[in-house]
C-alpha positions as CSV (number, residue, x, y, z in Angstrom):
1,M,-0.2,-0.1,0.0
2,Y,2.8,2.1,1.0
3,R,5.2,1.5,-1.2
4,F,4.6,5.2,-3.1
5,L,6.7,6.6,-0.6
6,L,9.4,5.4,-2.1
7,S,8.9,7.0,-5.7
8,R,11.1,9.7,-6.8
9,R,8.4,12.0,-6.3
10,W,7.7,11.1,-2.4
11,V,11.3,10.9,-2.2
12,G,11.9,14.3,-3.0
13,L,8.8,15.6,-1.2
14,H,10.0,13.8,2.2
15,L,13.5,15.4,1.3
16,L,11.7,18.9,1.0
17,V,9.7,18.9,4.5
18,L,12.9,17.5,6.1
19,V,14.9,20.6,4.9
20,L,12.2,23.2,6.1
21,I,11.7,21.6,9.3
22,P,15.3,22.5,10.6
23,T,14.9,26.0,8.6
24,F,11.8,27.3,10.3
25,F,13.5,25.8,13.5
26,F,16.4,28.5,13.8
27,L,14.6,30.7,11.8
28,G,11.9,31.0,14.7
29,R,14.7,31.0,17.0
30,W,16.7,33.5,15.7
31,Q,13.3,35.8,15.9
32,W,12.9,34.9,19.5
33,G,16.6,35.3,20.2
34,R,15.8,39.3,19.0
35,F,12.5,39.1,20.9
36,E,15.2,38.2,24.1
37,E,17.3,40.8,22.9
38,R,14.9,43.7,22.2
39,S,13.0,43.1,25.4
40,A,15.4,43.5,27.5
41,D,17.0,46.9,25.6
42,S,13.6,48.0,26.1
43,T,13.2,47.2,30.2
44,R,16.6,48.8,30.8
45,I,15.8,51.9,28.7
46,T,12.4,52.5,30.4
47,A,14.2,52.0,33.6
48,N,16.9,54.5,32.4
49,L,13.9,56.8,31.5
50,A,12.5,56.6,35.1
51,A,15.7,56.7,37.3
52,A,16.5,60.0,38.8
53,P,19.4,62.3,37.5
54,V,22.6,61.2,38.5
55,P,25.9,63.9,37.3
56,V,27.0,63.2,33.9
57,D,30.9,62.3,35.3
58,R,29.3,59.5,36.9
59,L,28.7,57.9,33.8
60,D,30.6,59.4,31.3
61,R,34.2,61.1,30.9
62,A,36.2,62.9,28.8
63,G,37.7,61.0,26.1
64,A,35.8,57.8,27.2
65,S,32.6,56.2,25.5
66,V,29.0,55.6,27.1
67,P,28.4,51.9,28.5
68,Y,25.1,50.6,26.2
69,G,23.6,49.8,30.0
70,D,23.7,53.6,30.3
71,R,22.2,54.7,27.0
72,Y,19.1,57.3,27.8
73,R,20.5,57.6,31.8
74,L,19.2,61.1,32.9
75,V,22.0,63.1,34.0
76,T,22.9,66.6,34.8
77,A,25.7,69.2,34.6
78,T,26.7,72.7,35.3
79,G,28.8,74.7,33.0
80,R,28.4,77.7,30.5
81,Y,27.4,77.3,27.0
82,D,29.8,77.6,24.3
83,T,27.9,79.3,21.2
84,A,30.9,80.1,19.4
85,H,31.5,76.0,18.7
86,Q,27.4,75.7,18.2
87,L,27.0,73.4,15.3
88,V,23.6,72.3,14.0
89,V,23.2,68.9,12.7
90,R,21.2,68.3,9.4
91,R,18.5,66.5,7.7
92,R,17.0,65.9,11.0
93,T,12.9,65.3,11.9
94,L,10.3,66.4,14.3
95,N,7.5,65.8,13.8
96,S,7.8,64.8,10.6
97,R,9.2,68.2,9.9
98,V,12.5,68.5,8.0
99,G,15.5,70.5,10.5
100,F,18.4,70.8,12.3
101,Y,19.4,69.6,15.8
102,V,21.1,72.2,17.7
103,V,24.2,71.4,19.7
104,T,25.9,73.6,22.3
105,P,29.1,72.6,24.2
106,L,28.4,73.3,28.4
107,V,31.8,74.0,29.6
108,T,32.0,72.2,33.2
109,P,35.2,72.0,35.4
110,Q,35.4,68.2,34.1
111,G,35.0,68.9,30.3
112,A,32.8,70.1,27.8
113,V,29.6,68.3,27.5
114,L,27.8,68.2,24.5
115,V,24.1,69.3,25.2
116,N,21.7,68.4,22.0
117,R,19.6,71.4,23.1
118,G,16.9,70.6,20.5
119,W,15.6,71.2,16.9
120,V,14.6,74.2,14.9
121,P,13.0,74.1,11.0
122,A,14.8,74.4,8.1
123,G,16.7,77.5,6.8
124,A,14.9,78.3,3.2
125,T,17.2,76.0,1.5
126,A,19.1,73.3,2.1
127,D,22.3,74.6,2.9
128,A,20.8,77.6,4.7
129,S,21.5,77.9,8.1
130,P,18.3,78.0,10.8
131,Q,17.5,80.9,13.2
132,V,18.5,79.5,16.4
133,P,17.6,80.8,19.5
134,A,20.5,81.6,21.7
135,P,21.0,79.8,25.4
136,P,21.2,81.0,28.6
137,T,24.2,82.6,29.1
138,G,26.4,82.4,32.8
139,Q,26.2,79.2,34.5
140,V,23.7,76.6,33.4
141,T,22.4,73.6,34.9
142,V,20.9,70.8,32.3
143,T,19.4,68.0,32.6
144,G,19.0,65.0,30.0
145,R,19.4,61.6,27.9
146,L,22.7,60.7,27.9
147,R,23.2,59.2,24.7
148,P,26.3,57.6,23.4
149,A,28.4,59.5,20.4
150,E,26.3,58.9,17.0
151,T,27.9,56.9,14.2
152,R,27.0,55.4,10.7
153,D,26.9,51.8,12.4
154,N,24.4,53.1,14.8
155,T,22.5,55.9,12.9
156,G,22.7,54.7,9.5
157,I,23.4,57.9,8.2
158,R,26.5,58.5,5.8
159,T,28.6,61.5,6.9
160,R,30.3,63.4,4.3
161,S,32.8,66.9,3.5
162,G,31.4,69.7,1.8
163,L,29.1,71.0,4.7
164,P,28.2,74.6,5.2
165,S,30.7,75.9,7.9
166,G,28.7,74.6,11.4
167,Q,26.4,72.0,10.1
168,I,27.2,68.2,10.4
169,L,25.3,65.0,9.9
170,L,26.3,63.4,12.9
171,I,26.2,64.0,16.5
172,D,30.2,62.4,16.3
173,T,31.7,63.1,19.4
174,P,35.0,62.5,18.6
175,R,35.7,63.6,15.6
176,I,33.8,66.7,16.8
177,A,36.4,66.8,20.2
178,E,39.2,67.0,17.3
179,G,37.9,71.2,16.3
180,L,37.4,72.1,20.3
181,P,39.8,73.7,22.5
182,Y,38.8,71.4,25.6
183,A,38.3,67.8,26.5
184,V,34.7,66.6,25.5
185,F,32.7,64.6,27.3
186,G,32.6,60.9,25.3
187,G,28.3,61.1,24.6
188,F,26.2,64.0,24.7
189,V,23.2,65.1,26.5
190,E,19.6,64.7,25.2
191,L,18.4,68.1,26.8
192,T,15.0,67.9,28.9
193,A,15.1,70.8,31.3
194,Q,17.7,73.9,31.7
195,Q,17.6,76.1,34.8
196,P,17.3,78.9,33.7
197,Q,15.5,78.3,31.3
198,G,15.9,81.2,29.4
199,G,14.0,82.8,26.9
200,A,12.9,81.4,23.5
201,S,14.8,77.8,22.5
202,P,14.6,74.9,20.1
203,E,11.8,72.6,20.5
204,L,12.8,69.9,23.2
205,L,13.1,66.4,21.6
206,P,10.6,63.4,23.0
207,P,11.7,60.7,24.8
208,P,12.4,57.4,23.2
209,D,9.9,54.8,21.5
210,V,10.5,51.8,23.2
211,G,8.4,50.3,21.6
212,A,6.8,47.0,22.2
213,G,9.7,45.5,23.4
214,G,10.2,42.6,20.7
215,G,6.9,42.0,20.5
216,L,7.0,41.7,16.4
217,N,9.8,39.6,16.6
218,L,7.8,37.2,19.3
219,A,4.9,36.9,16.6
220,Y,7.0,36.2,13.9
221,A,9.6,33.2,15.9
222,V,5.7,31.7,16.9
223,Q,4.9,32.2,12.9
224,W,8.1,30.3,11.9
225,W,7.4,27.4,14.4
226,L,3.9,27.3,13.2
227,F,5.2,26.8,9.4
228,I,6.6,23.2,11.2
229,G,3.1,22.3,12.2
230,I,2.1,23.2,8.5
231,A,4.7,21.2,6.5
232,V,4.4,18.4,8.8
233,G,0.2,18.4,8.7
234,G,0.9,19.0,4.6
235,W,2.7,16.1,4.2
236,V,0.3,14.1,6.3
237,L,-2.5,15.1,4.3
238,L,-1.1,14.6,1.4
239,L,0.3,10.6,2.2
240,R,-3.5,9.9,3.3
241,R,-5.3,11.1,0.2
242,E,-2.5,9.3,-1.7
243,A,-3.0,5.9,-0.2
244,R,-6.7,6.7,-0.2
245,D,-6.7,7.1,-4.2
246,L,-5.3,4.2,-4.3
247,R,-7.6,2.1,-2.2
248,E,-10.2,3.4,-4.2
249,E,-8.1,2.5,-7.8
250,R,-7.4,-0.9,-6.6
251,A,-11.2,-1.1,-4.6
252,S,-11.9,-0.1,-8.5
253,Q,-10.3,-2.2,-10.2
254,A,-11.2,-5.5,-8.4
255,V,-15.0,-4.7,-9.3
256,T,-14.3,-4.4,-12.8
257,A,-12.3,-7.6,-13.0
258,G,-15.2,-8.9,-10.9
259,A,-17.7,-8.2,-13.6
260,A,-15.4,-9.1,-16.4
261,M,-15.2,-12.7,-14.7
């Protein structure tokens, strides 16, 4: 009855199912790993955003780099803004509007902290300098989210030369530090508040969207593993249908042979 399982067509089907099962399993396992990674990342960032602010020099220092687990941790720093070395970051959006981020060094006794003071709209042309409100003068205490230096790897943005003076594409702290007359902290601070507040200021950036913590990856993992059941179930269904068709064919042949006798 089941000799058909050894036919060329069925051997090919067996091999296909045997390949699909481990393939679907490992694809699901990979998505599960992404789910665990993103869930842990989401939990860590949420905790950092909720934690009480600490002085920036407890987590970062001049010439260092921000530890991965301290991203978006709220920090404070006190110093004076250096508007002479202020920069604007091109091609940044806020609420679907294209503009610039405003990055101003805050000079402290421990070194300068690059402060992303927020967003301003673009000028009349792509290369025109935007209108940037001046920061408070004198001593200022800022509070903000600690961020690692931006690179092509962690942003997907490729920098280039030939930009207008004072404009950059990445908040690449080590590279920016090369043109500054003082030591610079390894990360930068995304401003959330400052004292004194001063007058008009760039629009503050919203906190990061931590999303569903990898929920989409979890759905993909379950989907791949369901495909294993579909592959096996389809194989069984085809096997039973083939066996049924053979039985009916043999029964029909037996009836025909009996009638002929």
